C-alpha positions in Angstrom: -6.9 -11.3 -18.9 -10.2 -9.8 -17.9 -10.3 -11.4 -14.6 -6.8 -10.2 -13.7 -7.5 -6.8 -14.7 -10.7 -6.6 -12.2 -8.5 -8.4 -9.4 -5.8 -5.5 -10.1 -8.1 -3.2 -10.1 -10.2 -4.1 -6.9 -6.5 -4.1 -5.1 -5.7 -0.7 -6.2 -8.9 0.6 -5.3 -8.3 -1.2 -1.8 -5.1 0.1 -1.1 -6.2 3.8 -2.2 -9.0 3.5 0.6 -6.4 2.1 2.9 -4.2 5.0 2.4 -6.7 7.5 3.1 -7.5 5.9 6.5 -6.4 7.8 9.5 -5.5 6.0 12.6 -5.5 8.3 15.8 -4.2 7.2 19.3 -6.3 9.8 21.6 -4.1 8.4 24.6 -1.6 10.4 26.3 2.0 11.1 25.6 3.3 8.5 28.5 0.9 6.1 27.2 2.0 6.7 23.4 5.7 5.9 24.6 4.7 3.0 25.8 3.6 1.2 22.5 1.2 2.6 19.8 0.4 1.4 16.2 3.1 2.2 13.7 0.3 3.9 11.3 -1.1 6.0 14.4 -0.9 9.6 14.9 -1.4 10.9 18.2 -3.7 13.4 19.3 -4.9 13.4 23.0 -9.0 13.1 23.2 -9.4 16.6 24.6 -7.6 17.9 21.6 -9.2 15.8 18.6 -10.8 19.4 17.0 -6.9 19.7 15.8 -7.6 17.1 13.4 -9.1 19.8 11.2 -5.7 21.1 10.7 -4.7 18.1 9.1 -5.9 17.5 5.5 -8.9 14.8 6.3 -12.1 15.0 4.4 -15.2 14.7 6.3 -15.9 11.5 4.9 -12.2 9.9 5.2 -12.2 7.0 7.7 -10.9 7.7 11.1 -10.1 5.1 13.3 -9.6 5.8 16.8 -8.2 3.8 20.0 -7.0 4.3 23.5 -6.7 2.2 26.4 -10.3 0.7 26.8 -12.5 3.0 24.4 -13.7 5.2 26.7 -11.6 8.2 25.5 -12.1 7.3 21.9 -15.8 7.2 22.3 -15.5 11.0 23.5 -13.3 11.8 20.6 -15.6 10.0 18.0 -18.8 12.1 19.6 -16.3 15.2 19.2 -15.5 14.4 15.5 -19.0 13.4 14.9 -20.2 16.9 15.7 -17.7 18.5 13.8 -19.1 16.7 10.8 -17.0 13.7 10.6 -19.3 11.1 9.4 -16.8 7.7 9.2 -15.3 7.5 12.5 -14.7 4.3 14.1 -14.1 3.4 17.8 -11.7 0.5 17.7 -11.6 0.2 21.5 -8.3 -0.5 22.8 -4.4 -0.3 21.4 -4.7 -4.4 21.1 -8.3 -4.2 19.5 -7.3 -1.5 17.1 -4.2 -3.6 16.1 -6.4 -6.5 14.9 -9.0 -4.0 13.3 -6.1 -2.2 11.2 -4.0 -5.1 10.9 -0.9 -3.2 12.2 2.3 -3.8 14.7 2.8 -2.1 18.0 6.1 -0.1 18.1 7.6 1.6 20.7 
């Protein structure tokens, strides 16, 4: 029984951590409309500072993606300069899909 409780506790903690993750597509509206991760929010990289308007803590995991990872890296630098400490450049849409374990929707 003790082992079962431990496993259930771990699953609960994992789900809580996952629910606090924020996935952000930093591509254009046209690119977004061609397909994006179902869990993603869209904020173009040049406007990434708008993330401050959301209820995102500075230590929450923020996962960024774009077409190749270039714009996601620019957005990551901006967020790091704003004090966000757990920002990940996932690279492309397909790389982010694998990392996050999500599906692409249109």
